N, C-alpha and C positions, 0 to 999 in steps of 0.2 A: 504494500500500500504506500502511496506517495506521502510526502511530508504534509502537503496541504489537506489531503483526505484524512490523515490521522488527526491533524489539528482541528479540522471541522468536527470530527467525532467527539473529541474532548470538549469542544465548545458546546455541543448539543448536550452532552452529559452534565456539564457544569451548570447549564441553564434550566434543567428539567428534573429537579429532585422529586417533585410531586408525581410526575409520570413514572419515574423509576420506582418509587415506593409502591405505586399501584401495580406495577409489573411484578415486583417481588411478592406482593401479597397474592396476586393472581396465580403465581407459581407455588403457592402454599408455604412460602418462607416467612419466618418471623423476623421482624426488623426492630432494632432498638436505636433510638436517637441518642447521640453523644454530644453533650454541650462542651464548650471550652472549659478548662484547658487540661491537657495531659491525663485524660482518662485512659485506663488500660484497655484500649480497644481489642488487644489480643484476646482478652477474656471473652468478649462478645463473639469474636470469630471462633474461638475454641468451643463455644457452646453451640455452634452451628447456626448462629443468628447473624443476620446482615447488620453491620454497624452503619449508621448514617449520621454524618456530621450535621450539627445544628449551630450555625453561626449567623443567625438572623437572616435578613433579606434586604436587597436593594430596591425591591419593587412593591413591597407591602407598606401599608399605612397603619400605624398603631391606633387601634380603636378599642377592641374588647379587653386587651391586656391592661388598659388604663385602670380597670376596675380592681386590679390586683397589685399594681406597681406604683411606687413613688415616682414622681415626675423626673427625679434626678437619676433614676436607673439608666444605665447605658442602653442604647437602642438595640444592641446585639441581643441582650437578655430579653428585653421587652418583645422584640419581634420573634424570637424563638417561641415565646409563649403565645403570641398572636397567631402564629401558624398552627399551633395545636388547637386553638379555640375557633379559628375560622374555617377549619376543614382541610387546610393544605396538608398537614402532617398528622392528622388525627387517626390514621390507620396504624401508627406505630404501636408495638406491643409493650413498649416501655421507654423510659429515658434515663440516662445517667446524668446527674447534676453535680459536677465538681464544685467545690466551695473555695476556690483558690484566691478570690478577690472579695472585696467588701460588698459588691453588688450580688455576686453569685451565691454568697453565703445565705442571706435571708431569702433570696429569690428561689432557692431550692424548696423552701416551704411554700412559697406562692404557687410553684408548679404543683406541689402535692395537693394543695387546697383546690386549685383550679381544675385539676384533672380528676379528682375524686377517685371513683372506681373504674374510670375509663382505661387507664393504663398504669402500670407499675412505675413509680418514681423511685429511682435508686440513688440514695444519698452517698456522696464520696467526699471525705475530708482528708486532704493530703497533709503530711507533716511539713512544717516550715523548716524545723531543724532536722533535716533528712539525712545528715551524714553519719551521725553516731548510730550505734547499734539499736538504741531505743527508738530512734527515728525510723530506721529500717523496719523494726518490728511493728511499729504503729502502722506504717504503710502496708506491710504484709497483712496485718489484721484487717485493715480497711479493704484491701483487695479481696480478701477471703469473704468479706461480707458481700461485696459486689458479685463475687463468683456464686455465692449461695442464692442471691436474688436472680441471677441469670439462669441458674439451674432450674429455678421455679418456673421461669418463663419458657425455657426450652423443654422442660419435662424430662430432663435426664441429667446425669452427673457429668461434670467436666473433669476429665482425667488429666494427670500430669502430662501424658503423651499428647493430648489435645492441645495443651498450652504450649508445649515445646514446639509442636508443629506450627502453631500460630506465630510464635516468636520468629521462626525461620521465614515464614511468609511475610511478616511485617518488616523484618530486617532487609529482605530483598527489595521490598517496596521503598524503604528509606534510601537504600543504595541507589536505586534507579532514579529517585527524585533528586538526590545530590548530584548525580551525573547529569541530569537534565538541566539544572540551574547553571552548571558549569558550561554545558554546551550552548545554553541560551545566551550566555554572555559572549561566546565565540561566534554566534550566528544571530546577532540581534537584528540583522536585516530581514531574517525570516521569522524569528520569535519576537514579535512586538510585545509591548507591555500587556495588552489585552489578551493576546494568545498565551503568553507566559502564565498569566493569572488563571485562565481557563483550564490549562493543563493541570496546574497544581490544585485548583478547586475541585476538579472532577474526582479526585481521590476520595473526597468525603462522601460521594454518592454511589460510586461504583464498587462492585465486589472486587476484593483486593487482588486475587490472582489475575483476573481479567485486566484490571487497571495496570498492573505491573508488566504484564505481557505486552500490552499496547504501548506503554511508555518505553520499554526496552526496544520495541520496534521503531518508535520515533527516534530514540537516541541513536540507534544504528544508522538510520537514514541521515540524521543531522551530522553524524561523524564523517559521512562520506563527502560532505560539502566543504568547499574551501573556507578557511576562517575569514570572517568578514572584516574588511578594512573600513570600519565605521567612521564616517565623516562628521557625525553629529556628536552630541554629548552623552555621557553616561552618568547615572546616579545609582546610589544604593537607597532603597526604601526601608523605612522602619516604622513600627507601630503594631497595633493589635491585628488589624485587617485592612486591606486596601484592594478590594475585589470589584469595585464598581466600574463597569466597562466605560461609562460616560466620563468618569474622572480619569481613567487610564488613557482614554483616547486623546486627552489633552497632551499627554506626553508625546504621543505619536505625531500630533499636529505640530509640535515644536521640536521634532527630530531628537527626542530624548529616549535613550534605551535604558533598561534596568540591568545593571551589571551583576548585582547580587541583592539580597534582602536580609533584613533583620526583622521579619514580620512573624508574629505568633501563629497566624493562620497558614503561613508558608514555611520558610526554612527552619524557623525555631522548632517546628513540630517534628522534624526528621533529622536533626543534627546528631542525635545520640541513639545508638543501637542498644538492644537488650542483649546481655551476655547469653551465649548459647551453650556454655559449658557449665552452667550452674545446675546442681542436682535438683534443687527446688525451683521450679519454673516461676512460681509466684514471687519468690525472693529475687529472681532474675529481673522481673518487671519492676520490683521495688528499687533494685539497684539502678535500673535504667532511669527511673525518675530521679534518684539521688545524684546521678552523674550529669544531669542537665545543668548547664552553667550559663552565665552571662544572660540571665533572664530577669527582667524588671519585676516580675510577679513573684519571684522566689527569693528567700532569704540568702544573703551573701555575708558570711562572717567577716569578710575583708572589704566590706563596702566603703570603708574610709579611704581605700586606695583607688576608688573609682575604676575598678577593673572593667566593668561593663562598658563604661564610656570609652575607655581606651580600646577595648575590643571592637566596638562599632567603628571608631575612627580608623583603626587598622584595616577593618574590612573594606572601607572605602578605598584606601590606598592600594591594598593588595588586589582588589578586583579591577583596578584600572579606571575607577569612576572618578569624576571630578568633584562630586559633592553628594550631599545626602538630603533626601526629602522625608521629613518626619510627619506621618499622618497621625495626629493626636486625636484619639477618640474622645468625644465630648463626655464629660462626667467620669473620666477614668482617673481616679485618684492616684494609683501607682505611677502612671505615666506622667501626670502633672507634677507630682512630687519629685520624680527623677529628672525632669527636664533641665533644671539648673546645672546638675552634675554632668549630664550628657552634653549640654551646650558648652560647658567649660572644657571638657575633653576634646570636643570638636574644634573649638577655638585654639586650644593649646597645640593641636596637631595641624592647624592651618587648613581645616576642612570646611569649606563653605556649606551652609545648610539653610533650609527654610522649614518652618513649622506650619502645617495646615490643619486647622481644626475641622474634623469631619464627624458625621454620624450617618446611619443608614436611612435617615429620612431626608437627606440632601436631595434636592431636585434642581436647584439653581447653582451652576458651577462657574458663574461669571467671575467671582472674586478669586477662586482657585485658578482659573484659567489665566487671569492677569498675573498672579503671583508666580505661576509655573513658567509663563512666557518670560517674565522679567528675570527669573532665576536662570533660565536657559541662556539668555543673552549674557548674563554675568559669567556663567561657566564657559561660554564660547570665547569670551575675551581672554580667559585665563589659560586656554589650551595652548 
């Protein structure tokens, strides 16, 4: 299959989660929604259930969810609930609600109240102090609770072998996505920002072996192409999520390519593999979570050294980008509190950047377009 045909297939999959959910249910499969961040999807897969990511929507309007949510809750969380209430995703057999930020923690109970007996709501509390043995054990205990709830939905036990197989499947997917973002930087004439986003977003809605096989096929086709001599500018993107095609098309209008990303919805989600040589596979998943680093949402015992800010600044330089675009999710306290430290690290490293406030209810991109165009002009002068 050609590069363009594969890209079109990913684009369709990324844009039609409701249709795919209906197809899974028509096939007699059970499907569990997985909210951000860092839920052990391997356990869902090991149960023989299709995991489906829930990261809000760029096309929905918050209406019924307002009955359950404070106005300052981020739109990702509110729109995930909206899609359960308005019939978009109400065929799910359950949802996993991690509590890794101050919005998701109370929101997990809002999901429980709103859904009632319609679907099982699985509560997941990650440890912030995840490095010590007691933190690992807490994570293992939480994952085992999730495992027991998934067994109830699946109607069968999840064996260690099931989980070990799932870890292999997910590690292969993470490796394929890491290869893709590298190739996307080398072939940014073909992999535009909107196409790059669609390929990575499709992961959340497709069955994982199918997704990985398609992505490996795309990677192989991209590797055959000559490396692009890009005449435009390149940036690194950062933030929780930046998957709005209308917003990303502004990059393309201004001849901006994405060299790499520090986005939770994208590369942050597949930087770290789960160890495959651990005797206890649930412990392997807990170790994978413990090994995640340079994450604004997780505790860093060396935060006084501004390690994450330096990591992001280095990413810009190592990827060949000229600057960074930070998509600041409205009402995201962790990102807002981190920004002064991130800004200092970028300034100290001489990395130009802009900060764009966004949410998933944005319909007017005039200000963003002006800011991105001006930033592109500045970066072009510095090349």
